[in-house]
N, CA, C and O atoms as CSV, one atom per row, in Angstrom:
chain,resi,resn,atom,element,x,y,z
A,1,UNK,N,N,108.355,-89.388,24.045
A,1,UNK,CA,C,109.123,-88.113,23.915
A,1,UNK,C,C,107.942,-87.127,23.522
A,1,UNK,O,O,107.082,-87.472,22.711
A,2,UNK,N,N,107.942,-85.769,24.193
A,2,UNK,CA,C,107.146,-84.922,24.252
A,2,UNK,C,C,107.876,-83.913,23.337
A,2,UNK,O,O,109.087,-83.702,23.400
A,3,UNK,N,N,106.984,-83.281,22.439
A,3,UNK,CA,C,107.389,-82.222,21.457
A,3,UNK,C,C,106.467,-81.133,21.995
A,3,UNK,O,O,105.397,-81.371,22.555
A,4,UNK,N,N,107.006,-79.833,21.764
A,4,UNK,CA,C,106.090,-79.029,21.868
A,4,UNK,C,C,105.669,-78.268,20.641
A,4,UNK,O,O,106.502,-78.001,19.774
A,5,UNK,N,N,104.326,-77.886,20.526
A,5,UNK,CA,C,103.690,-77.525,19.400
A,5,UNK,C,C,103.549,-76.089,19.322
A,5,UNK,O,O,103.062,-75.466,20.266
A,6,UNK,N,N,103.941,-75.517,18.261
A,6,UNK,CA,C,103.731,-73.841,18.106
A,6,UNK,C,C,102.781,-73.677,16.917
A,6,UNK,O,O,103.023,-74.112,15.791
A,7,UNK,N,N,101.656,-72.996,17.280
A,7,UNK,CA,C,100.938,-72.458,16.367
A,7,UNK,C,C,101.362,-71.132,15.448
A,7,UNK,O,O,101.590,-70.073,16.032
A,8,UNK,N,N,101.438,-71.196,14.356
A,8,UNK,CA,C,101.665,-69.920,13.727
A,8,UNK,C,C,100.511,-68.854,13.497
A,8,UNK,O,O,99.409,-69.363,13.703
A,9,UNK,N,N,100.459,-67.615,13.154
A,9,UNK,CA,C,99.850,-66.741,13.283
A,9,UNK,C,C,98.925,-66.922,11.826
A,9,UNK,O,O,97.758,-66.530,11.787
A,10,UNK,N,N,99.491,-67.462,10.829
A,10,UNK,CA,C,98.630,-67.781,9.647
A,10,UNK,C,C,97.675,-69.118,9.842
A,10,UNK,O,O,96.672,-69.404,9.189
A,11,UNK,N,N,98.288,-69.861,10.943
A,11,UNK,CA,C,97.139,-71.143,11.201
A,11,UNK,C,C,96.065,-70.469,12.068
A,11,UNK,O,O,94.882,-70.764,11.897
A,12,UNK,N,N,96.379,-69.722,12.839
A,12,UNK,CA,C,95.380,-69.444,13.951
A,12,UNK,C,C,94.301,-68.227,12.941
A,12,UNK,O,O,93.122,-67.991,13.203
A,13,UNK,N,N,94.851,-67.797,12.145
A,13,UNK,CA,C,94.036,-66.957,11.442
A,13,UNK,C,C,92.921,-67.933,10.456
A,13,UNK,O,O,91.748,-67.619,10.248
A,14,UNK,N,N,93.526,-69.027,9.986
A,14,UNK,CA,C,92.810,-70.006,9.063
A,14,UNK,C,C,91.653,-70.590,9.992
A,14,UNK,O,O,90.542,-70.751,9.489
A,15,UNK,N,N,91.896,-70.948,11.469
A,15,UNK,CA,C,91.214,-71.810,11.913
A,15,UNK,C,C,89.992,-70.713,12.416
A,15,UNK,O,O,88.807,-71.042,12.363
A,16,UNK,N,N,90.318,-69.722,12.779
A,16,UNK,CA,C,89.463,-68.482,13.244
A,16,UNK,C,C,88.156,-68.563,11.570
A,16,UNK,O,O,86.941,-68.584,11.770
A,17,UNK,N,N,88.687,-68.591,10.245
A,17,UNK,CA,C,87.701,-68.608,9.359
A,17,UNK,C,C,87.089,-69.822,9.342
A,17,UNK,O,O,85.952,-69.906,8.876
A,18,UNK,N,N,87.709,-70.873,9.815
A,18,UNK,CA,C,86.971,-72.200,9.363
A,18,UNK,C,C,86.051,-72.267,10.639
A,18,UNK,O,O,84.982,-72.825,10.394
A,19,UNK,N,N,86.180,-71.889,11.789
A,19,UNK,CA,C,85.387,-71.911,12.812
A,19,UNK,C,C,84.096,-71.333,12.599
A,19,UNK,O,O,83.149,-71.696,13.295
A,20,UNK,N,N,83.940,-70.311,11.541
A,20,UNK,CA,C,82.503,-69.904,11.047
A,20,UNK,C,C,81.911,-70.846,10.348
A,20,UNK,O,O,80.698,-70.962,10.526
A,21,UNK,N,N,82.426,-71.550,9.604
A,21,UNK,CA,C,81.852,-72.664,8.839
A,21,UNK,C,C,81.481,-74.251,9.795
A,21,UNK,O,O,80.415,-74.849,9.941
A,22,UNK,N,N,82.573,-74.484,10.199
A,22,UNK,CA,C,82.845,-75.727,11.025
A,22,UNK,C,C,82.736,-75.732,12.386
A,22,UNK,O,O,83.685,-76.319,12.905
A,23,UNK,N,N,81.937,-75.300,13.161
A,23,UNK,CA,C,81.933,-75.053,14.553
A,23,UNK,C,C,82.380,-76.058,15.571
A,23,UNK,O,O,82.264,-75.687,16.739
A,24,UNK,N,N,82.857,-77.227,15.369
A,24,UNK,CA,C,83.661,-78.300,16.065
A,24,UNK,C,C,85.311,-78.230,15.933
A,24,UNK,O,O,86.170,-78.780,16.623
A,25,UNK,N,N,85.449,-77.255,14.668
A,25,UNK,CA,C,87.056,-77.697,14.175
A,25,UNK,C,C,88.253,-77.338,15.243
A,25,UNK,O,O,89.427,-77.709,15.249
A,26,UNK,N,N,87.528,-76.478,16.148
A,26,UNK,CA,C,88.868,-76.146,17.521
A,26,UNK,C,C,88.923,-77.340,18.109
A,26,UNK,O,O,90.075,-77.745,18.266
A,27,UNK,N,N,88.062,-78.054,18.496
A,27,UNK,CA,C,87.924,-79.371,19.276
A,27,UNK,C,C,88.742,-80.413,18.639
A,27,UNK,O,O,89.513,-81.127,19.279
A,28,UNK,N,N,88.500,-80.514,16.941
A,28,UNK,CA,C,88.902,-81.863,16.355
A,28,UNK,C,C,90.443,-81.499,16.474
A,28,UNK,O,O,91.223,-82.353,16.896
A,29,UNK,N,N,90.847,-80.346,16.136
A,29,UNK,CA,C,92.298,-79.866,15.956
A,29,UNK,C,C,92.968,-79.858,17.102
A,29,UNK,O,O,94.117,-80.299,17.064
A,30,UNK,N,N,92.466,-79.397,18.305
A,30,UNK,CA,C,93.020,-80.180,19.691
A,30,UNK,C,C,93.391,-80.976,20.026
A,30,UNK,O,O,94.501,-81.024,20.556
A,31,UNK,N,N,92.487,-82.137,19.838
A,31,UNK,CA,C,92.733,-83.626,20.061
A,31,UNK,C,C,93.948,-84.217,19.292
A,31,UNK,O,O,94.718,-85.056,19.759
A,32,UNK,N,N,94.023,-83.626,17.955
A,32,UNK,CA,C,94.984,-84.198,17.187
A,32,UNK,C,C,96.289,-83.462,17.681
A,32,UNK,O,O,97.288,-84.165,17.836
A,33,UNK,N,N,96.382,-81.975,17.968
A,33,UNK,CA,C,97.584,-81.476,18.605
A,33,UNK,C,C,98.154,-82.178,19.765
A,33,UNK,O,O,99.353,-82.389,19.945
A,34,UNK,N,N,96.982,-82.589,20.696
A,34,UNK,CA,C,97.575,-83.302,21.855
A,34,UNK,C,C,98.235,-84.816,21.471
A,34,UNK,O,O,99.148,-85.372,22.082
A,35,UNK,N,N,97.553,-85.291,20.356
A,35,UNK,CA,C,98.379,-86.585,19.954
A,35,UNK,C,C,99.640,-86.468,19.218
A,35,UNK,O,O,100.540,-87.297,19.356
A,36,UNK,N,N,99.718,-85.540,18.504
A,36,UNK,CA,C,101.005,-84.937,17.926
A,36,UNK,C,C,102.271,-84.734,19.059
A,36,UNK,O,O,103.442,-85.110,19.009
A,37,UNK,N,N,101.565,-84.021,20.038
A,37,UNK,CA,C,102.612,-83.973,21.254
A,37,UNK,C,C,103.188,-85.286,21.678
A,37,UNK,O,O,104.410,-85.391,21.785
A,38,UNK,N,N,102.533,-86.120,21.884
A,38,UNK,CA,C,102.682,-87.573,22.534
A,38,UNK,C,C,103.709,-88.266,21.483
A,38,UNK,O,O,104.777,-88.749,21.859
A,39,UNK,N,N,103.273,-88.269,20.094
A,39,UNK,CA,C,103.821,-89.120,19.153
A,39,UNK,C,C,103.965,-88.259,17.937
A,39,UNK,O,O,103.142,-88.189,17.024
A,40,UNK,N,N,105.149,-87.583,18.025
A,40,UNK,CA,C,105.075,-86.875,16.609
A,40,UNK,C,C,105.622,-87.721,15.370
A,40,UNK,O,O,105.970,-87.140,14.342
A,41,UNK,N,N,105.676,-88.856,15.471
A,41,UNK,CA,C,105.872,-89.788,14.289
A,41,UNK,C,C,104.715,-89.929,13.118
A,41,UNK,O,O,104.925,-90.147,11.925
A,42,UNK,N,N,103.400,-89.742,13.788
A,42,UNK,CA,C,102.360,-89.795,12.895
A,42,UNK,C,C,102.418,-88.961,11.826
A,42,UNK,O,O,103.242,-88.048,11.860
A,43,UNK,N,N,101.569,-89.116,10.696
A,43,UNK,CA,C,101.717,-88.399,9.628
A,43,UNK,C,C,102.216,-89.018,8.362
A,43,UNK,O,O,102.417,-90.227,8.255
A,44,UNK,N,N,102.403,-88.164,7.427
A,44,UNK,CA,C,103.039,-88.631,6.294
A,44,UNK,C,C,104.086,-87.399,5.877
A,44,UNK,O,O,103.828,-86.244,6.218
A,45,UNK,N,N,105.213,-87.708,5.159
A,45,UNK,CA,C,106.163,-86.852,5.073
A,45,UNK,C,C,105.808,-86.221,3.742
A,45,UNK,O,O,105.249,-87.016,2.987
A,46,UNK,N,N,105.987,-84.978,3.245
A,46,UNK,CA,C,105.431,-84.386,2.228
A,46,UNK,C,C,106.731,-84.627,1.094
A,46,UNK,O,O,107.875,-84.271,1.378
A,47,UNK,N,N,106.420,-85.211,-0.088
A,47,UNK,CA,C,107.528,-85.354,-0.993
A,47,UNK,C,C,108.417,-84.041,-1.053
A,47,UNK,O,O,107.999,-82.992,-0.562
A,48,UNK,N,N,109.747,-84.139,-1.715
A,48,UNK,CA,C,110.635,-83.299,-1.903
A,48,UNK,C,C,111.007,-82.339,-0.704
A,48,UNK,O,O,111.673,-81.347,-1.000
A,49,UNK,N,N,110.692,-82.503,0.459
A,49,UNK,CA,C,111.106,-81.864,1.736
A,49,UNK,C,C,111.970,-82.460,2.593
A,49,UNK,O,O,112.135,-81.955,3.704
A,50,UNK,N,N,112.568,-83.470,2.270
A,50,UNK,CA,C,113.485,-84.215,3.081
A,50,UNK,C,C,113.263,-84.609,4.266
A,50,UNK,O,O,114.141,-84.643,5.128
A,51,UNK,N,N,111.831,-85.019,4.482
A,51,UNK,CA,C,111.145,-85.321,6.014
A,51,UNK,C,C,111.335,-84.218,6.765
A,51,UNK,O,O,111.673,-84.400,7.935
A,52,UNK,N,N,111.170,-82.886,6.286
A,52,UNK,CA,C,111.008,-81.639,7.532
A,52,UNK,C,C,109.673,-81.326,7.651
A,52,UNK,O,O,109.269,-80.894,8.730
A,53,UNK,N,N,108.660,-81.521,6.400
A,53,UNK,CA,C,107.690,-81.095,6.707
A,53,UNK,C,C,106.671,-82.229,6.473
A,53,UNK,O,O,106.589,-82.822,5.398
A,54,UNK,N,N,105.882,-82.499,7.572
A,54,UNK,CA,C,104.761,-83.471,7.271
A,54,UNK,C,C,103.286,-83.337,7.466
A,54,UNK,O,O,102.828,-82.579,8.321
A,55,UNK,N,N,102.648,-83.958,6.797
A,55,UNK,CA,C,100.969,-83.744,6.682
A,55,UNK,C,C,100.397,-84.730,7.704
A,55,UNK,O,O,100.574,-85.948,7.662
A,56,UNK,N,N,99.691,-84.069,8.627
A,56,UNK,CA,C,98.790,-85.228,9.332
A,56,UNK,C,C,97.296,-84.705,9.284
A,56,UNK,O,O,96.924,-83.532,9.242
A,57,UNK,N,N,96.480,-85.933,9.301
A,57,UNK,CA,C,94.965,-85.753,8.699
A,57,UNK,C,C,94.324,-85.721,9.910
A,57,UNK,O,O,94.767,-86.434,10.811
A,58,UNK,N,N,93.158,-84.883,10.144
A,58,UNK,CA,C,92.330,-85.096,11.199
A,58,UNK,C,C,90.886,-84.921,10.868
A,58,UNK,O,O,90.471,-84.011,10.151
A,59,UNK,N,N,89.966,-86.051,11.555
A,59,UNK,CA,C,88.896,-85.890,10.987
A,59,UNK,C,C,87.849,-84.735,11.169
A,59,UNK,O,O,87.915,-84.176,12.264
A,60,UNK,N,N,87.064,-84.356,10.451
A,60,UNK,CA,C,86.231,-82.989,10.660
A,60,UNK,C,C,84.937,-83.568,11.200
A,60,UNK,O,O,84.347,-84.359,10.463
A,61,UNK,N,N,84.433,-83.294,12.345
A,61,UNK,CA,C,83.254,-84.113,12.779
A,61,UNK,C,C,82.005,-83.301,12.608
A,61,UNK,O,O,80.971,-83.668,13.167
A,62,UNK,N,N,82.044,-81.984,11.710
A,62,UNK,CA,C,80.833,-81.444,11.246
A,62,UNK,C,C,80.721,-81.922,9.980
A,62,UNK,O,O,79.769,-81.390,9.410
A,63,UNK,N,N,81.457,-82.918,9.124
A,63,UNK,CA,C,81.289,-83.007,7.844
A,63,UNK,C,C,81.009,-84.499,8.172
A,63,UNK,O,O,81.852,-85.065,8.869
A,64,UNK,N,N,79.674,-85.370,7.658
A,64,UNK,CA,C,79.650,-86.599,7.658
A,64,UNK,C,C,79.450,-87.182,6.326
A,64,UNK,O,O,78.599,-88.067,6.232
A,65,UNK,N,N,80.032,-86.862,5.395
A,65,UNK,CA,C,80.015,-87.183,3.852
A,65,UNK,C,C,81.311,-87.847,3.553
A,65,UNK,O,O,82.321,-87.635,4.224
A,66,UNK,N,N,81.267,-88.680,2.501
A,66,UNK,CA,C,82.507,-89.501,2.128
A,66,UNK,C,C,82.876,-90.762,2.988
A,66,UNK,O,O,82.339,-90.952,4.080
A,67,UNK,N,N,83.774,-91.585,2.480
A,67,UNK,CA,C,84.263,-92.646,3.046
A,67,UNK,C,C,85.431,-92.404,4.532
A,67,UNK,O,O,85.825,-93.170,5.411
A,68,UNK,N,N,85.691,-90.900,4.214
A,68,UNK,CA,C,86.527,-90.658,5.362
A,68,UNK,C,C,85.683,-89.711,6.209
A,68,UNK,O,O,86.279,-89.068,7.073
A,69,UNK,N,N,84.662,-89.585,6.096
A,69,UNK,CA,C,84.087,-88.394,7.023
A,69,UNK,C,C,84.492,-87.311,7.240
A,69,UNK,O,O,84.407,-86.670,8.288
A,70,UNK,N,N,85.135,-86.921,5.907
A,70,UNK,CA,C,85.677,-85.453,5.913
A,70,UNK,C,C,86.966,-85.428,6.609
A,70,UNK,O,O,87.133,-86.284,7.477
A,71,UNK,N,N,88.074,-84.440,6.333
A,71,UNK,CA,C,89.234,-84.459,6.939
A,71,UNK,C,C,89.673,-82.894,6.834
A,71,UNK,O,O,89.145,-82.045,6.116
A,72,UNK,N,N,90.953,-82.691,7.879
A,72,UNK,CA,C,91.608,-81.560,7.904
A,72,UNK,C,C,92.883,-81.533,7.843
A,72,UNK,O,O,93.307,-82.004,8.899
A,73,UNK,N,N,93.985,-81.136,6.954
A,73,UNK,CA,C,95.086,-81.380,6.651
A,73,UNK,C,C,96.031,-80.329,7.447
A,73,UNK,O,O,95.890,-79.126,7.227
A,74,UNK,N,N,97.098,-80.847,8.472
A,74,UNK,CA,C,97.762,-80.046,9.077
A,74,UNK,C,C,99.080,-80.182,8.756
A,74,UNK,O,O,99.651,-81.123,9.308
A,75,UNK,N,N,99.872,-79.341,7.841
A,75,UNK,CA,C,101.286,-79.206,7.437
A,75,UNK,C,C,102.016,-79.096,9.084
A,75,UNK,O,O,101.443,-78.483,9.985
A,76,UNK,N,N,103.241,-79.734,9.262
A,76,UNK,CA,C,104.054,-79.476,10.441
A,76,UNK,C,C,105.566,-79.293,9.836
A,76,UNK,O,O,106.049,-80.071,9.015
A,77,UNK,N,N,106.093,-78.393,10.252
A,77,UNK,CA,C,107.400,-78.290,10.138
A,77,UNK,C,C,108.327,-78.799,11.424
A,77,UNK,O,O,108.126,-78.175,12.466
A,78,UNK,N,N,109.221,-79.756,11.464
A,78,UNK,CA,C,110.049,-80.091,12.210
A,78,UNK,C,C,111.345,-79.158,12.762
A,78,UNK,O,O,111.864,-78.354,11.988
A,79,UNK,N,N,111.751,-79.286,13.901
A,79,UNK,CA,C,112.739,-78.639,14.367
A,79,UNK,C,C,113.626,-79.672,15.294
A,79,UNK,O,O,113.033,-80.694,15.639
A,80,UNK,N,N,114.819,-79.527,15.676
A,80,UNK,CA,C,115.638,-80.313,16.227
A,80,UNK,C,C,115.370,-80.308,17.898
A,80,UNK,O,O,115.350,-81.276,18.659
A,81,UNK,N,N,115.182,-78.970,18.179
A,81,UNK,CA,C,114.776,-79.066,19.496
A,81,UNK,C,C,113.504,-79.532,20.206
A,81,UNK,O,O,113.061,-78.908,21.169
A,82,UNK,N,N,113.068,-80.358,19.844
A,82,UNK,CA,C,111.732,-81.056,20.062
A,82,UNK,C,C,110.449,-80.081,20.004
A,82,UNK,O,O,109.604,-80.030,20.898
A,83,UNK,N,N,110.427,-79.329,18.844
A,83,UNK,CA,C,109.477,-78.518,18.611
A,83,UNK,C,C,108.884,-78.818,17.207
A,83,UNK,O,O,109.531,-79.428,16.356
A,84,UNK,N,N,107.637,-78.367,17.008
A,84,UNK,CA,C,106.722,-78.512,15.921
A,84,UNK,C,C,106.266,-77.232,15.352
A,84,UNK,O,O,106.344,-76.355,16.213
A,85,UNK,N,N,105.872,-76.845,14.361
A,85,UNK,CA,C,105.201,-75.735,14.217
A,85,UNK,C,C,104.269,-76.243,13.303
A,85,UNK,O,O,104.562,-77.180,12.560
A,86,UNK,N,N,103.021,-75.629,13.297
A,86,UNK,CA,C,101.934,-75.993,12.470
A,86,UNK,C,C,101.678,-74.693,11.990
A,86,UNK,O,O,101.377,-73.692,12.640
A,87,UNK,N,N,101.904,-74.889,10.221
A,87,UNK,CA,C,102.093,-73.856,9.369
A,87,UNK,C,C,100.770,-73.508,8.897
A,87,UNK,O,O,100.652,-72.341,8.523
A,88,UNK,N,N,99.796,-74.215,8.829
A,88,UNK,CA,C,98.211,-74.046,7.963
A,88,UNK,C,C,97.334,-75.074,7.905
A,88,UNK,O,O,97.614,-76.249,8.138
A,89,UNK,N,N,96.526,-74.748,7.669
A,89,UNK,CA,C,95.117,-75.677,7.661
A,89,UNK,C,C,94.426,-75.685,6.489
A,89,UNK,O,O,94.081,-74.630,5.956
A,90,UNK,N,N,94.144,-76.923,5.954
A,90,UNK,CA,C,93.137,-76.746,4.567
A,90,UNK,C,C,92.228,-78.220,4.549
A,90,UNK,O,O,91.396,-78.422,3.665
């Protein structure tokens, strides 16, 4: 089941700022958003939000440190009509 992913204005501004530091962040996020469109069940629900807001972690290919190789979190807000809203990035 395919979902439509909408990027909020806050998210787009955050990506613009992060792109100055991490050059490949747009490509990393695009790959993750493509996966989310196909399978929206990935990720972890954020406690206290009744499984309406989820957190999806994506690899940051510009950072090669640590055991996970760096990651970026994308909080998602779900809606009933097969729509997902990416709220921010950190």
